[in-house]
C-alpha positions in Angstrom: 4.4 14.1 25.2 1.5 14.1 22.8 0.8 10.9 20.7 1.5 11.2 17.0 -1.4 12.3 14.8 -3.8 9.5 13.8 -2.9 7.2 16.7 -6.4 6.7 18.1 -7.1 3.0 18.8 -9.9 1.1 17.2 -13.1 0.8 19.2 -13.9 -2.4 20.9 -16.9 -2.7 18.6 -14.7 -2.5 15.5 -12.1 -5.0 16.9 -14.9 -7.5 17.8 -16.6 -7.1 14.5 -13.4 -7.8 12.6 -12.6 -10.9 14.8 -16.1 -12.3 14.2 -15.9 -11.8 10.4 -12.5 -13.6 10.4 -13.9 -16.4 12.5 -17.5 -16.8 11.5 -17.6 -20.6 12.0 -16.1 -20.3 15.4 -18.3 -17.5 16.7 -21.8 -17.2 15.4 -22.1 -19.6 12.4 -21.9 -23.2 11.5 -21.4 -25.2 8.3 -24.9 -26.2 7.2 -26.4 -28.3 4.5 -24.2 -28.5 1.3 -21.5 -26.5 3.2 -23.8 -23.5 3.4 -22.9 -21.0 6.0 -25.8 -20.7 8.5 -26.4 -18.6 11.6 -26.5 -20.4 14.9 -30.1 -20.8 16.2 -29.3 -19.2 19.6 -28.1 -15.9 17.9 -30.1 -12.7 17.7 -28.3 -9.6 16.4 -29.8 -6.1 16.6 -29.5 -3.6 13.8 -26.5 -1.8 15.3 -24.4 -5.0 15.1 -25.8 -6.3 11.8 -25.2 -2.9 10.0 -21.7 -2.9 11.4 -21.0 -6.5 10.3 -22.1 -5.7 6.7 -20.2 -2.4 6.4 -17.0 -3.9 7.9 -17.4 -7.0 5.7 -17.5 -4.9 2.5 -14.5 -2.8 3.6 -12.5 -6.0 4.4 -13.4 -7.6 1.1 -12.0 -4.5 -0.8 -9.0 -3.6 1.3 -7.8 -6.8 3.0 -6.0 -9.2 0.7 -6.0 -12.0 3.3 -9.8 -11.9 3.8 -11.8 -14.3 1.8 -15.4 -13.4 0.8 -18.1 -15.8 1.9 -20.3 -17.1 -0.9 -23.4 -17.1 1.3 -22.6 -14.2 3.6 -25.8 -12.2 2.9 -27.9 -15.3 3.6 -27.0 -14.8 7.2 -29.3 -11.8 7.2 -32.2 -13.4 5.4 -34.4 -13.9 8.5 -35.4 -10.6 10.3 -36.4 -12.7 13.4 -32.7 -13.3 14.1 -30.9 -10.5 12.3 -32.0 -6.9 11.8 -30.6 -4.7 9.1 -31.6 -1.0 8.7 -28.7 0.8 7.0 -26.8 -1.1 4.3 -23.9 0.2 2.1 -22.8 -2.1 -0.7 -20.2 -1.3 -3.4 -18.4 -2.7 -6.4 -18.9 -5.7 -8.7 -18.8 -8.3 -5.9 -22.4 -7.5 -5.0 -24.8 -9.7 -7.0 -28.5 -9.8 -7.5 -28.9 -12.8 -5.2 -27.1 -10.9 -2.4 -29.7 -8.2 -2.5 -32.5 -10.8 -2.7 -31.1 -12.6 0.4 -31.9 -9.5 2.5 -35.3 -8.7 0.9 -37.3 -9.4 4.1 -35.4 -6.8 6.0 -37.0 -3.5 6.8 -34.3 -1.3 5.4 -34.3 2.4 6.0 -31.2 3.2 4.0 -29.7 1.4 1.1 -26.6 2.6 -0.8 -25.5 0.7 -3.9 -22.3 2.2 -5.4 -20.6 1.0 -8.5 -22.5 -2.4 -8.3 -22.1 -3.3 -11.9 -23.0 -6.9 -11.4 -26.6 -5.9 -10.6 -29.3 -6.3 -13.2 -33.0 -5.4 -13.3 -33.6 -8.3 -11.0 -32.4 -6.0 -8.3 -35.0 -3.4 -9.2 -37.6 -6.0 -8.4 -35.9 -6.7 -5.1 -36.0 -2.9 -4.3 -39.8 -3.2 -4.3 -39.5 -5.3 -1.2 -38.1 -2.3 0.7 -40.6 0.3 -0.6 -42.6 0.6 2.6 -39.6 1.3 4.8 -36.9 2.9 2.7 -36.1 6.5 3.5 -32.8 6.8 1.7 -31.7 5.2 -1.6 -28.5 5.5 -3.6 -28.1 3.9 -7.1 -24.7 5.4 -8.1 -22.7 3.9 -10.9 -24.9 0.8 -11.2 -24.7 0.9 -14.9 -26.6 -2.3 -15.7 -29.4 -2.2 -13.1 -32.0 -1.0 -15.6 -31.1 -3.9 -18.0 -32.3 -7.5 -17.9 -29.8 -10.3 -17.6 -29.3 -12.6 -20.6 -30.9 -13.1 -24.0 -34.5 -14.4 -23.8 -33.6 -17.8 -25.3 -30.3 -18.2 -23.5 -31.5 -18.1 -19.9 -34.5 -17.0 -18.0 -34.5 -14.6 -15.1 -36.1 -17.3 -13.0 -33.1 -19.5 -13.5 -31.1 -17.6 -10.8 -28.1 -17.8 -13.2 -25.7 -15.0 -12.2 -23.4 -15.9 -15.1 -25.9 -14.9 -17.8 -24.6 -11.6 -19.3 -26.5 -8.4 -19.0 -28.0 -7.4 -22.4 -27.8 -3.7 -23.2 -30.7 -4.2 -25.5 -33.0 -5.7 -22.8 -34.0 -2.4 -21.1 -36.3 -2.6 -18.1 -39.0 0.0 -18.8 -41.7 -1.0 -16.3 -40.0 0.0 -13.1 -40.9 3.2 -11.2 -40.9 4.3 -7.6 -44.6 3.7 -7.0 -45.2 2.8 -3.4 -42.0 4.3 -2.0 -44.0 6.7 0.1 -41.4 7.1 2.8 -38.5 7.8 0.5 -36.9 11.2 1.3 -33.4 11.0 -0.2 -32.6 9.6 -3.7 -29.3 9.5 -5.5 -29.3 8.2 -9.1 -26.3 8.4 -11.5 -26.0 7.5 -15.1 -29.6 6.5 -16.0 -29.9 5.1 -19.6 -31.1 7.9 -21.9 -34.1 5.7 -22.8 -35.4 5.9 -19.2 -37.9 8.8 -18.7 -36.7 10.5 -15.5 -40.0 12.2 -15.0 -42.0 9.0 -15.2 -39.6 7.2 -12.9 -39.6 9.8 -10.2 -43.2 11.2 -10.4 -44.6 8.8 -7.7 -42.2 10.2 -5.1 -44.2 12.8 -3.3 -42.0 13.4 -0.3 -38.5 13.9 -1.5 -36.3 16.3 0.4 -33.0 15.4 -1.3 -32.5 14.5 -5.0 -29.2 13.8 -6.7 -29.2 13.3 -10.5 -25.7 12.9 -11.9 -24.9 12.3 -15.6 -28.6 12.2 -16.4 -30.4 13.6 -19.4 -33.4 15.7 -18.5 -36.0 16.0 -21.3 -38.2 18.3 -19.3 -37.8 20.2 -16.1 -41.2 21.1 -14.8 -41.5 17.9 -12.8 -39.0 19.3 -10.3 -41.6 21.8 -9.1 -43.7 19.0 -7.5 -41.2 19.2 -4.6 -40.8 22.9 -4.5 -42.3 23.1 -1.0 -40.0 20.5 0.5 -36.9 19.9 -1.6 -33.8 21.0 0.5 -31.0 19.5 -1.6 -30.6 19.2 -5.3 -27.6 17.9 -7.2 -27.4 18.1 -11.0 -23.8 17.2 -11.6 -22.9 16.9 -15.2 -26.5 17.6 -16.2 -26.6 20.0 -19.2 -28.2 23.1 -17.8 -30.5 25.4 -19.7 -32.3 28.6 -19.0 -35.5 26.6 -18.6 -33.9 24.3 -16.0 -32.3 27.3 -14.1 -35.7 29.0 -14.0 -37.2 25.9 -12.6 -34.5 25.5 -10.0 -34.8 29.0 -8.6 -38.5 28.2 -7.9 -37.4 25.6 -5.4 -37.3 28.2 -2.6 -36.6 25.7 0.2 -33.3 24.6 -1.2 -30.4 24.7 1.2 -27.9 22.8 -1.0 -27.6 23.2 -4.7 -24.9 21.5 -6.9 -24.9 22.4 -10.6 -21.2 21.6 -11.0 -19.8 19.8 -14.0 -16.6 18.3 -15.2 -15.1 21.2 -17.2 -13.5 18.9 -19.8 -16.9 17.4 -20.8 -17.4 18.8 -24.2 -21.0 17.7 -24.5 -22.1 20.2 -21.9 -22.9 23.5 -23.7 -24.4 25.7 -21.0 -22.5 28.9 -20.2 -22.7 30.5 -16.7 -23.3 34.2 -16.6 -23.1 36.8 -13.8 -26.9 37.3 -14.3 -27.7 33.6 -13.7 -25.5 33.4 -10.7 -27.0 36.5 -9.2 -30.5 35.1 -9.8 -29.6 31.9 -7.9 -28.3 33.8 -5.0 -31.2 36.3 -4.8 -34.0 33.8 -5.2 -32.6 30.9 -3.1 -32.3 32.8 0.1 -32.0 29.6 2.3 -28.8 28.3 0.5 -26.0 27.3 2.8 -24.2 25.2 0.2 -23.6 25.9 -3.5 -21.3 24.1 -6.0 -20.6 25.7 -9.4 -17.3 23.9 -10.0 -16.2 23.4 -13.6 -18.2 26.4 -15.0 -16.5 29.1 -17.1 -18.0 32.5 -16.6 -19.0 34.3 -19.8 -18.6 37.7 -18.3 -16.6 39.1 -15.5 -18.0 38.3 -12.1 -15.1 39.5 -10.0 -14.3 42.8 -8.4 -11.3 44.5 -9.9 -8.2 44.1 -7.7 -7.8 47.8 -7.0 -11.5 48.0 -5.8 -11.3 44.9 -3.5 -11.8 45.4 0.2 -8.5 46.0 2.1 -7.2 43.7 4.8 -7.0 40.0 5.3 -9.2 37.6 3.3 -12.8 37.9 4.6 -15.9 35.7 4.4 -18.3 38.6 4.9 -20.6 38.9 1.8 -20.3 42.6 1.7 -16.6 42.3 1.0 -16.9 39.5 -1.5 -14.6 39.7 -4.5 -17.3 37.9 -6.5 -20.2 40.3 -7.3 -23.2 37.9 -7.2 -22.2 36.7 -3.7 -22.4 40.2 -2.3 -26.2 39.5 -2.4 -25.8 36.7 0.2 -27.4 37.4 3.6 -24.8 35.3 5.4 -21.6 33.4 4.4 -22.2 30.0 2.9 -21.1 27.0 4.8 -19.8 25.4 1.5 -18.9 26.9 -1.9 -17.6 24.7 -4.7 -15.4 26.7 -7.1 -13.1 23.9 -8.2 -11.8 24.3 -11.7 -13.1 27.9 -12.0 -11.1 31.1 -12.0 -13.3 32.3 -9.1 -11.4 30.3 -6.5 -8.4 32.6 -6.9 -9.9 35.8 -5.7 -9.2 37.3 -2.2 -12.5 37.5 -0.5 -14.8 34.5 -0.8 -18.0 34.4 1.4 -17.9 30.8 2.5 -16.5 28.9 5.4 -15.3 26.0 3.2 -14.3 26.4 -0.4 -13.1 23.9 -3.0 -10.6 25.1 -5.5 -7.0 24.9 -6.5 -5.6 28.2 -5.1 -4.0 26.7 -1.9 -3.7 23.5 0.2 -7.0 24.2 2.1 -9.0 24.4 -1.1 -7.4 21.3 -2.6 -8.0 19.3 0.5 -11.6 20.5 0.6 -12.0 19.3 -3.0 -10.7 15.8 -2.3 -13.0 15.6 0.7 -16.1 16.8 -1.1 -15.6 14.9 -4.4 -14.0 11.7 -3.2 -16.9 9.3 -3.3 -19.1 10.5 -6.2 -16.8 12.6 -8.3 -13.6 10.5 -8.8 -12.6 12.4 -11.8 -12.4 15.6 -9.8 -10.9 13.9 -6.8 -8.1 12.5 -9.1 -7.2 16.0 -10.2 -7.3 17.4 -6.7 -5.0 14.6 -5.5 -2.6 15.5 -8.3 -2.5 19.1 -7.1 -1.9 17.9 -3.5 1.0 15.8 -4.9 2.5 19.1 -6.3 2.0 20.8 -3.0 3.8 18.0 -1.0 6.6 17.7 -3.6 7.3 21.4 -4.3 6.0 23.3 -1.3 5.1 22.0 2.2 2.0 20.2 3.3 0.8 22.0 6.5 -2.2 19.7 7.2 -0.4 16.4 7.0 -2.8 14.2 9.0 -5.8 15.4 7.0 -4.0 15.0 3.7 -2.8 11.5 4.5 -6.2 10.4 5.7 -7.9 11.8 2.6 -5.5 10.1 0.2 -5.8 6.8 2.1 -9.6 7.1 2.0 -9.6 7.9 -1.7 -7.3 4.9 -2.5 -9.6 2.6 -0.5 -12.8 4.0 -2.0 -11.5 3.7 -5.6 -9.3 0.6 -5.5 -10.3 -0.1 -9.1 -9.8 3.4 -10.5 -6.4 3.4 -12.1 -6.1 7.2 -12.3 -6.7 7.7 -8.6 -4.3 4.8 -7.8 -1.6 6.5 -9.9 -2.0 10.0 -8.4 -2.7 8.7 -4.9 0.4 6.5 -4.7 2.5 9.3 -6.0 1.2 11.7 -3.4 1.8 9.1 -0.6 5.4 9.0 -1.6 5.9 12.6 -0.8 3.6 12.7 2.2 5.5 9.8 4.0 9.1 11.0 3.4 11.5 12.0 6.1 10.3 15.6 6.3 6.9 14.5 7.6 7.8 11.3 9.3 7.9 12.5 12.9 4.2 13.6 12.7 2.9 10.2 11.8 1.7 7.5 14.1 2.5 3.8 13.7 -1.2 3.1 12.9 -1.3 5.8 10.2 1.9 4.5 8.6 0.5 1.0 8.6 -2.6 2.2 6.8 -0.4 3.7 4.2 1.5 0.4 3.7 -1.8 -1.5 3.4 -3.2 0.8 0.6 0.1 0.7 -1.2 0.1 -3.1 -1.2 -3.5 -3.1 -2.4 -2.5 -0.9 -5.3 0.5 -3.2 -6.1 -1.9 -6.2 -6.1 -4.5 -4.6 -8.2 -2.4 -3.0 -10.9 0.6 -4.4 -12.8 0.9 -1.0 -14.6 4.4 0.5 -14.5 3.6 3.8 -12.9 1.5 2.4 -10.1 4.2 -0.2 -9.3 7.0 2.3 -9.3 5.1 4.8 -7.1 4.2 2.0 -4.6 7.7 0.6 -4.4 9.1 4.1 -3.9 6.7 4.8 -1.2 7.7 1.6 0.6 11.3 2.9 0.6 10.2 5.7 2.9 9.6 3.2 5.7 12.1 1.5 8.1 12.7 -1.9 6.6 12.1 -4.5 7.7 10.7 -3.2 11.0 7.7 -1.2 9.7 6.8 -3.8 7.0 7.1 -6.9 9.3 3.3 -6.9 10.0 2.8 -7.6 6.2 6.1 -9.4 5.7 4.9 -12.4 3.6 2.6 -10.3 1.5 5.1 -7.6 0.6 7.7 -10.2 -0.3 5.3 -12.1 -2.6 4.4 -8.8 -4.4 8.0 -7.8 -4.9 8.9 -11.3 -6.2 6.0 -11.1 -8.6 7.2 -7.7 -9.9 10.6 -9.3 -10.5 9.3 -12.3 -12.4 9.1 -10.9 -15.9 12.5 -11.2 -17.7 12.0 -7.8 -19.3 10.9 -5.4 -16.5 11.1 -1.7 -16.3 14.7 -1.0 -15.2 13.8 1.5 -12.5 11.1 -0.7 -10.9 13.5 -3.7 -11.0 16.2 -1.7 -9.2 13.8 -0.5 -6.5 12.2 -3.9 -6.0 15.6 -5.7 -5.7 16.7 -3.0 -3.2 13.5 -3.6 -1.1 13.9 -7.4 -1.3 17.5 -7.0 0.0 16.4 -4.8 2.8 13.5 -7.1 3.8 15.8 -10.1 4.3 18.4 -8.2 6.2 18.3 -8.2 10.0 15.3 -10.5 10.3 14.8 -13.8 12.1 15.8 -17.0 10.3 12.2 -18.2 10.1 11.4 -15.2 8.0 14.3 -15.9 5.7 13.3 -19.5 5.4 9.7 -18.6 4.6 10.8 -16.1 1.9 13.2 -18.7 0.5 10.3 -21.1 0.0 8.5 -18.3 -2.0 11.1 -18.6 -4.7 13.3 -15.7 -3.5 16.7 -17.5 -4.3 15.6 -18.6 -7.8 14.2 -15.1 -8.6 17.5 -13.4 -7.6 19.5 -15.9 -9.6 17.3 -15.4 -12.7 17.9 -11.7 -12.5 21.7 -12.3 -12.2 21.4 -14.7 -15.2 19.7 -12.0 -17.3 22.3 -9.4 -16.4 25.0 -11.8 -17.3 23.4 -12.4 -20.7 23.3 -8.6 -21.2 26.9 -8.3 -19.9 25.8 -5.6 -17.5 26.9 -5.3 -13.9 24.6 -2.6 -12.4 22.8 -2.1 -9.1 20.3 -4.8 -9.9 23.2 -7.3 -10.2 24.9 -6.2 -7.1 21.7 -5.9 -5.0 20.7 -9.4 -6.1 24.0 -10.9 -4.9 23.7 -8.8 -1.7 20.1 -10.1 -1.2 21.4 -13.7 -1.6 24.1 -13.0 0.9 21.5 -11.9 3.4 18.9 -14.6 2.9 21.5 -17.4 3.2 22.8 -16.1 6.5 22.4 -19.1 9.0 19.7 -20.6 6.8 21.0 -23.9 5.4 17.9 -24.6 3.3 18.4 -21.3 1.4 22.1 -22.2 0.9 21.0 -25.6 -0.5 18.6 -23.8 -2.9 21.5 -21.6 -4.1 23.6 -24.6 -4.9 20.6 -26.5 -6.5 19.8 -23.5 -8.8 23.4 -23.5 -10.2 24.5 -20.5 -8.1 28.1 -21.6 -8.2 28.1 -21.6 -12.0 26.8 -18.0 -12.0 29.4 -17.1 -9.4 32.2 -18.2 -11.7 30.7 -16.6 -14.7 30.3 -13.2 -12.9 33.8 -13.4 -11.6 35.1 -13.9 -15.1 32.8 -11.4 -16.8 33.3 -8.6 -14.2 36.9 -9.0 -12.8 37.1 -5.4 -11.6 33.7 -5.1 -9.8 34.8 -4.9 -6.2 31.3 -4.6 -4.6 30.1 -7.5 -6.6 33.0 -9.7 -5.5 32.4 -8.8 -1.9 28.8 -9.7 -2.0 29.4 -13.0 -3.8 32.2 -14.0 -1.4 30.0 -13.1 1.6 27.3 -15.4 0.3 29.7 -18.2 -0.2 30.9 -17.7 3.3 27.4 -18.5 4.4 27.3 -21.7 2.3 30.7 -22.8 3.7 29.3 -22.5 7.2 26.9 -25.4 6.4 29.0 -28.6 7.0 26.8 -30.9 4.7 27.2 -28.4 1.8 31.0 -27.9 2.0 31.8 -31.0 -0.1 30.2 -29.2 -3.0 32.7 -26.4 -2.7 35.6 -28.8 -2.4 36.6 -29.0 -6.1 39.9 -28.0 -7.8 38.1 -25.3 -9.7 36.4 -23.7 -6.7 39.4 -24.0 -4.4 41.7 -22.4 -7.0 39.3 -19.5 -7.3 39.0 -19.0 -3.6 42.8 -19.2 -3.2 43.4 -16.7 -5.9 41.0 -14.3 -4.3 43.1 -14.3 -1.1 45.4 -11.8 -2.9 42.5 -9.5 -3.8 42.6 -5.9 -2.6 39.0 -5.3 -3.7 36.9 -3.3 -1.2 39.7 -3.1 1.3 40.2 -6.5 2.9 36.6 -7.7 2.4 37.0 -10.0 -0.6 40.3 -11.5 0.7 38.7 -11.8 4.2 35.6 -13.6 2.9 37.6 -15.9 0.6 39.8 -16.9 3.6 36.6 -17.5 5.6 35.3 -19.9 3.0 38.6 -21.8 3.0 38.8 -21.7 6.8 35.5 -23.7 7.1 36.6 -26.1 4.4 40.0 -26.7 6.2 38.2 -27.3 9.4 36.8 -30.6 8.0 40.3 -32.0 8.1 42.9 -33.3 5.6 40.9 -36.6 5.0 38.3 -34.8 2.9 40.9 -33.2 0.7 40.9 -35.7 -2.1 42.4 -33.5 -4.9 46.0 -33.4 -5.9 46.0 -29.8 -7.0 45.9 -27.4 -5.4 47.7 -28.9 -2.4 46.1 -28.4 1.0 49.3 -27.2 2.6 50.0 -24.7 -0.1 46.5 -23.2 0.2 47.0 -22.9 4.0 50.3 -21.1 3.5 48.5 -18.6 1.3 45.8 -18.2 3.9 48.5 -17.4 6.6 50.1 -14.9 4.2 46.8 -13.2 3.5 45.9 -12.8 7.2 49.3 -11.4 8.0 48.8 -8.8 5.3 45.5 -7.4 6.7 45.4 -4.3 8.9 43.7 -5.2 12.2 42.3 -1.7 12.5 40.4 -1.9 9.2 36.9 -0.6 9.2 34.5 -3.2 8.0 31.7 -3.3 5.5 29.9 -6.1 7.3 27.5 -6.7 10.2 27.4 -9.8 12.4 24.3 -10.8 14.3 26.0 -13.8 15.8 29.6 -15.1 16.2 28.5 -18.7 16.4 30.0 -19.7 13.0 33.3 -18.1 13.9 33.4 -19.4 17.5 33.2 -23.0 16.4 36.6 -22.7 14.7 38.4 -21.7 17.9 38.7 -24.7 20.2 40.2 -27.1 17.6 43.5 -28.5 16.4 42.5 -29.7 13.0 43.3 -26.5 11.2 45.4 -23.9 13.1 45.0 -21.5 10.2 41.2 -21.6 10.5 41.6 -20.9 14.2 43.9 -18.0 13.4 41.4 -16.5 10.9 38.6 -16.7 13.5 40.7 -15.1 16.2 41.8 -12.3 13.8 38.1 -11.7 12.9 37.2 -11.3 16.6 40.2 -9.1 17.3 39.4 -6.8 14.4 35.7 -6.4 15.4 36.2 -5.9 19.1 39.0 -3.4 18.5 37.2 -1.3 15.9 33.6 -1.6 17.2 33.9 -2.5 20.9 30.5 -1.2 21.9 28.7 -3.5 19.5 30.9 -6.6 19.5 32.3 -7.0 23.0 28.8 -7.5 24.5 28.0 -10.0 21.7 31.2 -12.0 22.2 30.7 -12.1 26.0 27.0 -13.1 25.6 27.9 -16.0 23.3 30.6 -17.4 25.5 33.4 -16.4 23.3 35.8 -15.5 26.2 35.7 -19.1 27.5 36.5 -20.4 24.0 39.4 -18.0 23.7 40.8 -19.3 26.9 40.8 -22.8 25.3 42.8 -21.4 22.4 45.5 -20.4 24.9 45.4 -23.8 26.5 45.8 -25.7 23.1 49.4 -26.7 22.2 48.5 -26.6 18.5 47.6 -22.9 18.7 50.2 -20.7 17.0 51.9 -18.0 19.2 50.5 -15.2 17.1 47.0 -16.7 17.4 47.4 -16.9 21.2 48.7 -13.3 21.3 45.6 -12.1 19.4 43.3 -14.2 21.6 44.8 -12.6 24.7 44.2 -9.1 23.2 40.5 -9.9 22.4 40.0 -11.1 26.0 41.7 -7.9 27.3 39.3 -5.8 25.2 36.3 -7.6 26.6 37.6 -7.2 30.2 38.1 -3.5 29.7 34.7 -3.2 28.2 33.1 -4.9 31.3 35.1 -2.4 33.5 34.1 0.6 31.4 31.0 -0.2 29.3 30.7 3.5 28.2 33.9 3.1 26.2 33.6 4.8 22.8 35.4 4.6 19.6 36.7 7.4 17.5 34.9 6.1 14.5 31.1 5.7 14.3 29.9 2.2 13.9 28.1 1.5 10.6 25.5 -1.1 10.1 25.5 -2.1 6.5 22.9 -4.7 7.0 25.0 -7.5 5.7 26.4 -10.6 7.3 29.6 -12.3 6.2 
């Protein structure tokens, strides 16, 4: 059987790199002078390892909440005698001028700085240190890199003060690329209008690839200085003109041309015509890639439908449904038609096309525009969302990987986080689940939690919570158990929260504390889980509303107090009993609510040191009255009797109240138990019989013994496959034998004990025994 898609393991290199970064002081570093992180003297790291360390470090900083950035990390690479960097990719505001300065002695070949908005013109001076070796340079989205830091009188550039603000008035005008003789690839986005692009770039004689996005060009002739070597030119969101187009078509060696734009950008006035597009195709005969996304055609470039070539869609230029592309000598490898009407035609002469016509075009758009065109990627992801929601996503693995990559790449872009999290909800639902590997689903969980941490905005929070509901809880979330619980509790903190998010978050909290080990429950309890749930209940009481949030909150408390005395103590300390009484009075007919509350109190009653707090006339009267309840079948009556059974087990000497009388309460317990149907199907799930079994071999309270025996008889009768093995495993049969031996045991109790033992014996003889009804695991423990 083939492995699910996306299940390839990490390489040993990746695993080792992550381990070293998490344990720098235990592997290759030590704490030096003034607690500064320093590289061990016996370490030499080649460029393959150093480049991997830096790239993985940047990824972990942005995507791993548990990873703490190191203040002096880049200082580890300050000496090229022990570390060698050649290709460095840095992104986002965490990168500072001093980080770049730390590696200034390295012979960098490639340097990518993306959205590094903490960099000032100091980093331009640092760039000069790499001028003799640098072949590829990207300065994308570094909006302040051409501005000096701080007002002249406030702080000097020589003070190394990273906290000095960047002044928009202090433009750096002296920098150019003089001396960057080896530079071949340059990507610059968003230059200040005051910077003369021609003066800046003129010293670069050997460029083969130039990307200028969101740049204002005052002149165009300077581009011809590279007409004999320029193979790639990107002019995204650059306002075209006939002069600029005339210059571009002189660059005869171009293989890739991108003159796309964001269609909603009103400031771009140029109109594309059939004549201009034909000229580009005819003159630039070496083109293999062309992007004209966002352009509206002034005249009709498409072949009328009745004149189109017959047959299936073809990529042959001669059959092209777009007239200018009939001039192509061969199909293009890539053609960007996103946000144009041209993507909807039948015959497009390109192997890969971006557009919005179908899933393939949309996925191509996300892939092509993800890193440097977030505004286009956002819209394409939104279209993928519609495909997954309304139609069917046929390239699930690719779609998921692209959305995950986009969410990682643009963690701080709210629009992508909103659309990406919405798309993930539909891409991870039941319809697609069988095609997804454990690793892929874990990646989804991690980016969802990243989004929840970064944005408190309602839409992102709702999308992320809904996506988590598509996973098996708690199993699939256990690897991030503490983190997801903390995030959900944080969502539930505000007293006035969006109702739908509150409902989903409480549901998730309830599911997360159901069927998990006690140490998980104790840990979550210490996070404030019990208090948060009680606060929600208090708020609902004030509003006099009993809804799903109210019921889920009590259910979550039922689950988290199961066999966890500390959490039971917290419930009592936070005035939980007062809220129980108030809810009982305010909502006398809410059966599910009563069941959840009594189940919780059953857990509290199992803790011997806490039982005295339940032994008050008020509480005992309430529990006794609930014995007559018919709410939710027998569940409320059963749980109320369970609470009283544990209290009775402590003996008559602790019963200090005059009313209600202990004997009278026990009579009512006997009557209640006699009224229950032993074949009742249960809305309950036991992981252990230990609290019940301790009530069996005793003479202090025969009614408690009877309740415990009835509980076992009911469960092994109705759900033998589940509960016979559990009872045998926990030594219940031997304890039932003791019930038969005790003179104090009532005849009806002994009769039921014998029947329970008989069921277990029959099960051992025929373990394949089945029951007419299907067992249901409701995830709750009484």
